[in-house]
C-alpha positions in Angstrom: 4.8 -16.8 30.1 7.2 -14.4 29.2 6.1 -11.1 27.7 8.5 -8.9 25.6 8.2 -5.8 24.1 10.6 -3.8 21.8 10.7 -0.4 21.3 13.6 1.8 20.2 16.3 -1.1 20.8 15.2 -1.8 24.4 14.0 -5.1 25.5 11.5 -5.1 28.3 10.8 -8.4 29.8 7.5 -8.6 31.6 6.1 -11.0 34.7 2.8 -12.1 35.6 -0.1 -9.6 36.4 -2.3 -7.1 35.1 -0.9 -5.5 32.3 -1.2 -1.6 30.7 0.1 -0.9 27.1 2.0 2.0 26.9 3.2 4.0 23.6 6.8 2.7 24.4 6.7 -0.7 26.1 4.1 -2.9 27.8 3.8 -2.6 31.6 3.1 -5.5 34.0 1.8 -5.2 37.5 -0.4 -6.6 40.0 -0.5 -3.9 42.4 -4.0 -2.1 41.9 -3.3 1.1 43.4 -0.3 1.3 40.6 -2.6 0.7 37.9 -5.1 3.3 38.8 -2.5 5.8 39.2 -1.0 5.2 35.9 -4.1 5.3 34.1 -5.2 8.5 35.8 -1.5 10.0 34.6 -1.9 10.6 30.8 1.9 11.6 30.6 2.8 8.1 31.3 1.0 7.5 27.6 -1.2 5.0 28.9 -3.5 3.3 26.0 -5.8 0.6 27.5 -6.4 -1.4 30.4 -6.9 -5.1 30.4 -9.8 -6.4 32.4 -8.1 -10.0 32.7 -5.1 -11.5 34.8 -2.4 -13.0 33.1 -2.2 -16.5 34.5 0.7 -17.8 36.6 2.1 -20.6 34.2 4.0 -23.8 35.1 5.9 -24.8 32.0 4.9 -27.8 30.8 7.2 -30.2 28.7 6.3 -28.4 25.6 8.7 -26.6 23.0 8.5 -23.2 23.2 6.2 -21.2 20.8 7.3 -17.6 19.6 4.2 -15.3 19.1 5.2 -12.4 17.0 2.7 -9.2 17.2 3.8 -6.2 15.0 1.9 -3.2 16.1 1.9 0.8 15.9 2.9 2.5 18.8 -0.8 4.3 19.3 -2.8 0.7 18.5 -4.3 -1.5 21.4 -2.9 -5.0 21.5 -6.4 -6.7 21.4 -5.6 -9.9 21.2 -3.5 -9.9 24.4 -6.6 -11.1 26.6 -7.4 -14.3 24.6 -3.3 -15.2 24.3 -3.4 -15.1 28.0 -6.0 -17.6 28.0 -4.4 -20.3 25.9 -4.5 -24.1 26.9 -0.9 -24.0 25.4 1.2 -22.4 28.1 4.8 -22.4 26.9 4.6 -19.2 24.7 7.0 -16.3 24.2 4.9 -13.3 23.2 7.1 -10.7 21.4 5.6 -7.3 20.7 7.2 -5.5 17.8 6.2 -1.7 17.7 6.6 -0.2 14.2 8.0 3.3 15.5 9.7 4.1 12.1 6.7 3.1 9.7 8.6 0.5 8.2 5.5 -1.8 7.5 4.0 -4.9 9.1 6.6 -7.1 7.0 9.7 -5.5 8.1 8.0 -5.5 11.7 7.4 -9.2 11.4 11.1 -9.9 10.5 12.5 -8.0 13.2 10.4 -10.3 15.4 11.9 -13.3 13.9 14.8 -12.3 14.8 14.1 -11.5 18.4 12.5 -15.1 18.6 13.8 -18.3 20.5 11.0 -20.5 20.2 11.1 -23.9 18.1 7.9 -22.5 16.6 6.8 -19.1 15.6 3.3 -18.1 15.4 2.5 -14.7 13.5 -0.4 -13.1 15.1 -2.0 -9.5 14.2 -3.1 -7.2 17.1 -6.9 -7.5 16.8 -7.6 -11.2 16.8 -9.6 -13.0 19.4 -8.2 -16.4 19.9 -9.9 -19.6 20.4 -8.8 -20.9 24.0 -7.4 -23.8 22.1 -6.2 -22.1 19.0 -2.4 -22.9 19.5 -2.6 -26.0 21.1 -4.9 -27.1 17.8 -2.3 -25.6 15.6 0.7 -27.4 17.6 -1.0 -31.0 17.7 -2.1 -31.1 14.2 1.6 -29.8 13.0 3.1 -32.6 15.3 0.9 -35.5 14.0 2.3 -34.6 10.5 5.1 -34.4 8.3 4.7 -30.6 7.5 6.7 -27.3 7.9 3.3 -25.4 9.0 0.0 -25.6 9.8 -3.0 -23.4 9.4 -6.8 -23.6 10.1 -10.4 -21.7 9.9 -11.3 -18.3 11.1 -14.0 -16.3 10.9 -14.1 -12.5 9.8 -17.5 -10.6 10.3 -19.3 -13.7 10.8 -18.3 -15.4 7.9 -16.3 -18.7 8.1 -13.2 -19.0 5.9 -11.6 -22.0 4.7 -14.6 -24.4 5.3 -14.4 -27.1 2.8 -11.2 -26.2 1.9 -9.9 -28.5 -1.1 -6.4 -29.9 0.5 -5.0 -31.1 -2.5 -2.4 -28.6 -3.6 -2.0 -28.2 -7.4 1.0 -30.1 -8.3 2.2 -27.4 -11.5 3.9 -24.8 -9.2 4.1 -22.7 -12.2 0.5 -22.2 -12.5 -2.3 -19.6 -11.3 -3.9 -22.7 -9.4 -1.2 -23.5 -7.4 -0.8 -19.6 -6.4 -4.3 -19.0 -6.1 -4.3 -22.3 -3.2 -3.0 -20.1 -0.8 -5.3 -17.4 -0.6 -7.2 -17.1 2.3 -4.4 -18.8 4.6 -4.4 -16.6 7.8 -1.6 -14.8 9.1 -2.1 -17.2 12.3 -0.4 -20.0 11.3 2.1 -22.2 13.1 5.6 -22.4 11.8 8.6 -24.5 12.4 11.2 -22.0 13.3 13.9 -24.1 11.3 11.5 -23.3 8.1 13.3 -19.9 8.7 10.1 -17.7 7.9 10.6 -14.3 6.3 8.5 -11.7 4.8 8.9 -10.0 1.8 9.6 -6.5 2.6 9.3 -4.9 -1.0 5.5 -6.3 -1.0 2.8 -3.9 0.5 -0.2 -6.4 0.0 -0.6 -10.4 -0.3 2.8 -10.9 2.0 1.2 -13.8 3.9 0.0 -15.4 0.9 3.7 -15.1 -0.7 5.0 -16.6 2.5 3.1 -19.5 2.4 4.1 -19.8 -1.0 7.5 -19.4 -0.6 7.8 -22.0 2.2 6.0 -24.6 0.1 8.0 -23.9 -2.8 11.4 -24.8 -0.2 9.9 -27.9 1.0 8.0 -27.1 3.8 4.5 -27.8 3.4 1.4 -26.8 5.0 -0.9 -29.1 7.2 -4.6 -28.2 7.7 -6.2 -27.7 11.0 -10.2 -28.3 10.8 -11.1 -25.5 13.6 -12.0 -22.5 13.7 -8.9 -20.9 15.4 -9.7 -17.0 15.9 -12.3 -14.6 15.2 -11.9 -10.9 13.3 -13.4 -7.7 11.8 -12.7 -6.5 8.4 -10.4 -3.4 9.0 -10.6 -0.3 6.7 -6.9 -0.6 5.1 -6.8 -4.1 5.4 -6.0 -6.8 2.4 -10.0 -7.4 2.2 -10.6 -3.8 1.4 -7.8 -2.9 -1.1 -8.9 -1.5 -4.4 -9.3 -3.7 -7.2 -6.5 -1.5 -8.8 -4.4 -2.5 -6.1 -5.6 -6.1 -6.2 -4.5 -6.4 -9.5 -0.9 -5.1 -9.1 0.4 -6.9 -6.4 -1.5 -10.2 -7.5 0.6 -10.0 -10.8 3.7 -8.8 -8.9 2.9 -12.6 -6.9 2.4 -14.2 -10.0 5.7 -12.8 -11.4 7.7 -13.2 -8.6 6.8 -17.0 -8.7 7.3 -17.4 -12.6 3.5 -17.6 -13.1 2.2 -15.8 -16.3 0.8 -12.5 -15.6 -2.9 -11.7 -15.8 -3.7 -9.6 -18.7 -6.2 -7.4 -16.9 -4.9 -4.0 -17.1 -5.9 -0.7 -15.1 -5.0 2.2 -17.1 -3.6 3.4 -20.4 -0.9 5.4 -20.1 -0.4 7.7 -23.3 3.3 8.9 -23.9 3.4 11.9 -26.0 6.9 11.9 -27.8 9.4 13.9 -29.7 12.8 13.3 -29.9 14.6 12.9 -26.6 14.7 9.3 -27.1 16.7 8.6 -23.8 14.7 10.1 -21.7 11.9 8.0 -23.3 13.5 4.7 -22.6 14.2 5.5 -19.1 10.7 6.6 -18.7 9.4 2.7 -20.3 12.0 1.2 -18.5 10.3 2.2 -15.1 6.8 1.4 -16.2 5.1 -2.0 -15.4 3.6 -3.2 -18.8 1.6 -6.1 -16.8 -0.6 -3.6 -15.3 -0.7 -0.8 -18.0 -1.1 -0.3 -21.7 1.5 1.9 -22.6 0.9 3.9 -25.7 3.8 5.7 -27.4 2.7 8.5 -30.0 5.1 10.7 -31.7 4.6 12.9 -35.3 2.6 16.0 -33.9 2.5 18.3 -31.1 2.2 17.3 -27.6 -1.9 17.9 -27.7 -2.2 16.2 -31.0 -0.1 13.2 -30.2 -1.9 13.0 -26.4 -5.5 12.8 -28.1 -4.4 10.2 -30.7 -3.0 8.0 -28.0 -6.2 8.8 -25.6 -8.4 7.5 -28.6 -7.1 4.2 -28.2 -7.4 3.7 -24.5 -9.2 0.4 -23.5 -9.5 1.0 -19.4 -11.4 3.4 -17.9 -8.3 5.5 -16.8 -6.3 7.5 -18.9 -3.0 8.4 -18.0 -1.2 11.7 -19.8 2.6 11.2 -19.1 5.4 13.3 -20.4 8.3 11.2 -21.6 10.9 12.5 -19.5 9.5 11.8 -16.2 10.9 9.3 -13.4 7.8 8.1 -11.9 7.1 4.8 -9.7 4.4 2.6 -10.5 3.0 2.6 -7.1 2.1 6.1 -7.5 0.2 5.6 -11.2 -1.7 2.9 -9.1 -2.6 5.1 -6.2 -3.6 7.5 -8.8 -6.3 5.2 -10.4 -7.6 4.2 -7.2 -8.7 7.9 -6.7 -12.5 8.4 -7.4 -11.7 12.2 -8.7 -12.6 12.6 -12.3 -8.6 14.7 -12.4 -5.5 13.6 -10.7 -2.1 15.3 -10.5 1.0 15.4 -8.3 3.6 17.4 -7.9 7.0 17.6 -10.0 10.6 18.4 -9.3 12.6 20.1 -12.0 16.3 19.3 -11.9 16.9 22.4 -13.9 15.2 24.7 -12.0 16.2 23.0 -8.8 12.7 23.5 -7.6 9.8 21.4 -6.6 6.8 22.7 -8.0 3.3 21.7 -6.2 0.9 22.8 -9.3 0.0 25.9 -11.5 -0.9 29.4 -10.1 -2.8 32.2 -12.1 -2.3 35.8 -11.1 -3.0 39.0 -12.7 -0.9 41.8 -14.0 -1.9 44.9 -16.0 -5.4 43.2 -16.3 -4.2 40.1 -17.7 -3.7 36.6 -16.4 -0.1 36.0 -15.3 0.2 32.0 -15.1 3.1 30.7 -13.0 4.7 27.7 -11.3 3.1 27.5 -7.8 5.8 26.3 -5.0 3.2 26.4 -2.2 -0.1 25.1 -1.8 -2.2 28.2 -1.2 -1.0 29.2 -4.9 -2.3 26.2 -6.5 -5.1 26.4 -8.9 -4.7 23.4 -11.1 -2.2 20.1 -11.4 0.9 20.3 -13.1 0.3 19.0 -16.5 3.1 16.6 -17.0 1.2 13.8 -15.4 -2.4 13.8 -15.7 -5.0 10.6 -14.8 -8.1 11.0 -16.2 -11.4 9.2 -15.8 -12.1 8.1 -19.5 -15.8 9.6 -19.0 -14.4 13.0 -17.7 -11.9 13.2 -20.6 -14.3 12.3 -23.1 -16.5 15.3 -21.6 -13.6 17.8 -22.1 -12.8 16.6 -25.3 -9.2 16.4 -25.0 -6.4 18.8 -25.4 -7.3 22.0 -27.4 -5.1 21.0 -30.2 -4.7 25.0 -31.3 -1.9 25.3 -28.8 1.4 24.1 -30.0 3.6 22.4 -27.4 2.7 24.7 -24.5 -0.5 25.9 -22.6 -2.6 22.8 -23.5 -2.4 21.8 -20.2 -3.6 24.7 -18.5 -6.3 25.3 -20.6 -7.6 21.6 -19.9 -7.1 21.8 -16.5 -9.2 25.4 -16.2 -11.8 23.7 -18.4 -12.2 21.0 -15.8 -12.5 23.2 -12.9 -15.0 25.4 -14.8 -17.0 22.3 -15.6 -17.0 21.3 -11.7 -15.0 18.2 -12.4 -13.3 16.7 -9.0 -9.7 17.6 -8.9 -7.0 16.1 -6.6 -3.6 17.2 -6.2 -1.4 14.7 -4.3 1.8 15.9 -2.7 3.8 13.1 -4.3 6.7 14.5 -6.0 8.3 13.2 -9.3 11.3 14.0 -11.3 10.4 15.6 -14.4 13.3 16.7 -16.5 11.4 19.9 -18.1 11.6 20.8 -21.7 14.7 19.3 -22.6 12.8 18.6 -26.2 14.1 20.6 -29.3 11.7 23.2 -30.5 9.9 23.3 -27.0 9.6 26.8 -26.8 9.5 27.7 -30.5 5.6 28.5 -30.0 5.6 30.4 -26.7 4.0 33.7 -27.9 1.5 32.1 -30.2 0.6 30.2 -27.0 0.6 32.8 -24.6 -1.8 35.0 -26.9 -4.4 31.9 -27.5 -4.3 31.5 -23.7 -5.3 35.4 -23.3 -7.8 35.2 -25.7 -9.6 32.0 -24.5 -9.1 32.6 -20.6 -9.4 36.4 -20.1 -9.2 37.6 -16.4 -12.9 37.7 -16.2 -13.6 34.0 -17.3 -10.8 32.8 -14.7 -12.5 35.0 -11.9 -15.4 33.2 -12.3 -14.1 30.1 -11.4 -12.0 30.9 -8.7 
């Protein structure tokens, strides 16, 4: 059995013996004294010690299978003991460390580039394989004319793919066809000639996408009717992703494979608009209308347009978005995932060449002085150019105060949210905001400042600071 570990461009080949996992490599030795020494000296970066001995292998007349394991550099390779006990012996184990934060898809793809086997087996680092798992997959695959093989597994004691309908829907443009490949585990044996590759743009459902792509390319699957491994549900794993994330990436998957998208939306985006149609077009071009209801309202002030649009909202999340922003769908999804009543984020204003983290408030001559906060300690409320409200919170607040005319309404709303004890999150993500480009934006600065001072005297502000 050939152990290979990849870190910072270096390949380290391992022999037989007990192994220790380090932050930058796998270390193999049969010397117990050396093992004890290494484990005692933490500067070597030791993480775990296996209680098993890597068996000495006599290669059989079987094709080489490359087992690819992606891992973060501080994670245990818990699957290794059960890999060492496999009855199929001709294995090449490739551990690819994600030391750049690239994600599992890119890390696995790098593993494929290193593989030299006739077959490829993707394997997560926290699985416990049945002793005959790989052999069962191999025997199932060679007896068929298929491109890859998968089987059953147990997660938290629940058996998956038991009694699975093995008839793949013929209509490859249907939801039923795409959905058939759901719950097929990452531990599947693939012929290397199929050239498996993960979509590095996807952050969820990447294995699901791979199975669909392989089948569409003519590499059909075959089912191995055995429980091949056990695992546990992991925080942050696919089984724990939020409803919003699940809807978004499922729709992405459907769209990628030319299947009609679901109509389920996760938020209503309200865009108050005045006269910068060029900015509005660029903003709209960035938004995914398969998961967001997009409501553009013009004809009134910022507050009036926002309130009018919010009254049309159908979902539990209302996003107030300026029409001159460069925002990513992924950020909007994460804002909707949050449980807080109000969520904001940072902004970069090109005309200022500054990153603004939120709104701050001080005092001068006994009067409040509002300012754009460039440091976290000065942030009192989030920036008003992009707000996500839970619908219940929005209704409780009553929306923007329409006495403000294109300025001050966001500070007032944010302060009322603080005063009411609402939960507020201000994310570190930075969105480009082409601040104050609309005609007449500053026509009512004095009136808005006077109204703000009247509604928010320093005594009222101090009560909630």
